[in-house]
Structures are given as C-alpha cells and as structure tokens.
C-alpha positions as CSV (number, residue, x, y, z in Angstrom):
1,X,-40.5,52.8,18.2
2,X,-41.1,54.4,14.8
3,X,-41.1,51.9,11.9
4,X,-43.1,53.8,9.3
5,X,-45.8,51.2,9.4
6,X,-49.4,52.0,9.9
7,X,-51.4,50.6,12.8
8,X,-53.3,48.5,10.3
9,X,-50.2,47.0,8.9
10,X,-48.9,46.2,12.3
11,X,-52.2,44.6,13.4
12,X,-52.3,42.4,10.2
13,X,-48.7,41.4,10.6
14,X,-49.5,40.4,14.2
15,X,-52.4,38.3,12.9
16,X,-50.1,36.6,10.4
17,X,-47.7,35.8,13.3
18,X,-50.6,34.2,15.1
19,X,-51.2,32.0,12.0
20,X,-47.6,30.9,12.1
21,X,-47.8,30.1,15.9
22,X,-51.1,28.3,15.5
23,X,-49.8,26.2,12.6
24,X,-46.7,25.2,14.7
25,X,-48.3,24.7,18.1
26,X,-51.7,23.2,17.1
27,X,-50.8,21.4,13.8
28,X,-47.1,20.8,14.0
29,X,-46.3,22.4,10.7
30,X,-44.0,25.4,9.9
31,X,-45.0,28.4,7.9
32,X,-42.4,30.7,6.6
33,X,-44.2,33.4,4.5
34,X,-43.0,31.9,1.2
35,X,-44.8,30.5,-1.8
36,X,-43.5,27.1,-0.8
37,X,-45.7,27.3,2.3
38,X,-48.9,27.5,0.2
39,X,-49.5,23.7,0.0
40,X,-49.3,23.6,3.8
41,X,-51.8,26.5,4.0
42,X,-54.1,24.6,1.6
43,X,-54.1,21.6,4.0
44,X,-54.9,23.8,7.0
45,X,-57.7,25.6,5.1
46,X,-59.1,22.2,4.0
47,X,-59.2,21.2,7.7
48,X,-60.9,24.4,8.6
49,X,-63.5,23.8,5.8
50,X,-64.2,20.3,7.1
51,X,-64.7,21.7,10.6
52,X,-66.9,24.5,9.3
53,X,-69.0,22.0,7.4
54,X,-69.8,20.0,10.5
55,X,-73.3,20.3,12.0
56,X,-72.0,22.1,15.1
57,X,-70.9,25.1,12.9
58,X,-73.8,25.2,10.5
59,X,-74.6,28.8,9.6
60,X,-71.6,30.2,11.4
61,X,-68.9,32.1,9.5
62,X,-65.5,31.6,11.1
63,X,-64.5,35.3,10.9
64,X,-61.4,35.0,13.2
65,X,-60.1,32.0,11.2
66,X,-60.6,34.0,8.0
67,X,-58.8,37.0,9.4
68,X,-55.8,35.1,10.8
69,X,-55.2,32.9,7.7
70,X,-56.0,35.8,5.4
71,X,-53.4,38.0,7.1
72,X,-50.9,35.2,6.6
73,X,-51.7,34.9,2.9
74,X,-51.6,38.7,2.6
75,X,-48.1,38.7,4.1
76,X,-47.0,36.2,1.5
77,X,-48.3,38.5,-1.2
78,X,-46.9,41.6,0.5
79,X,-43.4,40.1,0.9
80,X,-43.2,38.4,-2.5
81,X,-44.8,41.2,-4.6
82,X,-43.5,44.3,-2.7
83,X,-47.0,45.4,-1.6
84,X,-48.5,47.1,1.3
85,X,-51.7,46.6,3.4
86,X,-54.6,49.0,2.7
87,X,-57.9,49.4,4.4
88,X,-61.2,50.3,2.8
89,X,-63.3,51.7,5.6
90,X,-66.4,51.7,3.4
91,X,-66.1,47.9,3.0
92,X,-66.6,45.3,5.6
93,X,-65.8,41.7,6.2
94,X,-63.7,39.9,3.6
95,X,-63.0,42.9,1.4
96,X,-62.1,45.4,4.1
97,X,-58.3,44.8,3.8
98,X,-56.3,44.3,0.7
99,X,-52.7,44.1,-0.3
100,X,-51.8,46.8,-2.8
101,X,-49.1,45.7,-5.2
102,X,-47.5,47.2,-8.3
103,X,-49.9,45.1,-10.4
104,X,-53.1,45.6,-8.5
105,X,-54.9,44.6,-5.3
106,X,-55.5,41.2,-3.8
107,X,-58.1,40.5,-1.1
108,X,-56.5,37.7,0.9
109,X,-59.4,37.4,3.4
110,X,-61.7,36.8,0.5
111,X,-59.4,34.1,-0.9
112,X,-59.4,32.4,2.5
113,X,-63.2,32.7,2.8
114,X,-63.7,31.0,-0.5
115,X,-61.6,28.0,0.6
116,X,-63.0,27.7,4.2
117,X,-66.7,28.5,3.9
118,X,-68.0,27.2,0.6
119,X,-64.8,25.0,0.2
120,X,-63.9,26.2,-3.3
121,X,-60.7,24.3,-4.1
122,X,-60.2,26.0,-7.4
123,X,-59.3,29.3,-5.7
124,X,-55.6,29.2,-6.8
125,X,-53.8,31.2,-4.1
126,X,-50.5,30.7,-5.9
127,X,-51.9,32.4,-9.0
128,X,-53.5,35.1,-6.9
129,X,-50.1,35.8,-5.3
130,X,-48.3,36.0,-8.6
131,X,-51.0,38.0,-10.5
132,X,-53.6,39.7,-8.3
133,X,-57.1,39.6,-9.8
134,X,-57.8,43.4,-9.9
135,X,-55.3,44.8,-12.3
136,X,-54.6,48.5,-12.4
137,X,-55.1,50.1,-15.8
138,X,-51.8,50.7,-17.5
139,X,-51.2,53.5,-19.9
140,X,-51.9,51.1,-22.8
141,X,-55.3,50.1,-21.3
142,X,-56.1,53.8,-20.7
143,X,-55.3,54.6,-24.4
144,X,-57.5,51.7,-25.6
145,X,-60.3,53.0,-23.3
146,X,-59.9,56.5,-24.6
147,X,-60.0,55.4,-28.3
148,X,-63.1,53.2,-27.7
149,X,-64.8,56.1,-25.8
150,X,-64.1,58.6,-28.6
151,X,-65.3,56.1,-31.2
152,X,-68.5,55.4,-29.3
153,X,-69.1,59.2,-28.9
154,X,-68.5,59.7,-32.6
155,X,-71.1,57.0,-33.5
156,X,-73.6,58.5,-31.1
157,X,-73.0,62.0,-32.4
158,X,-73.3,60.9,-36.0
159,X,-76.6,59.0,-35.3
160,X,-78.0,62.1,-33.5
161,X,-77.0,64.3,-36.4
162,X,-78.9,62.1,-38.8
163,X,-82.0,62.2,-36.7
164,X,-81.8,66.0,-36.3
165,X,-81.6,66.6,-40.1
C-alpha cells in the first residue's frame, strides 16, 4: 500500500496509536488527537512523573514512555498545524524527531521529557502546539538581519579605516 508517508512518519503514528490504546486500556481515558485532549495528557504525564520520581526508578530515564507520549503530542501538532514528521539523524534522544510546521519545528519528545523527568509543569504544551518554539525566519526577519549585518560591517570598516590612517 502506497500512502506517500515515510517509514518514520508511519512508525511515529503507530507509537501515537499505542498511546491512545494505553490511555484507554490502562487508565480508562480516551485520547482523540485534539487540543481538548491535552488536559488528559497532562494528567497521564503527571502520573508518569510521580512513578519516575519513586526510588525504584531513580536514575532511569523512561525513554519508551517519552517516545509514546511524544508521538501522541506530535500527532496533535501535526494534525492541528498541518505539519509533518522529520528526523534529524545527527541528533539523538529527545530531539531526534520533530514536527515541521509552517511556523517552525516543535520537538514533542523534548516537551514530554520536561514534564516526565524533571516534572516541569510550566511546559505549556497547548502553547507549543499553537506556536512552536523554533520559528523560521520570515522575509521581514531576514531583512532586519541583513540591515543589522550591513550596519555592523560598516561600523567595523569605518573603525579599521580610522586605525589604518
């Protein structure tokens, strides 16, 4: 069956489907890949953090948990923002996969890691879904950068000219 999806996209979608099944079968909650499911995801991640904080798991990073819930969060981003999964083979761990959207990249596994391992509750997944943290430079940003660079080079050239004379 040819769907036009890469193997990476298919694998991450399968991980997201596992998250939906785990949420339903193990915790009795339903996830539907919408923004409205984020509060439920928060509760599941809080439970994962509590478990990770127990002495039995000291020093252990729950990589599989991060992958599964990160894939689910990534699917929310992908579906709501019109994005696609990308792999950075040079990276590893929580920044290996990102969802590329029209406004930039989001690293869903990193967002999940921050909630599960150190337990950072201020990691606003809803904001991350709406406005990914790594914005692409727009034409306006590029123009500002160009003007600033030319200005800086002019100052440096003028200073050098004064020292040479």
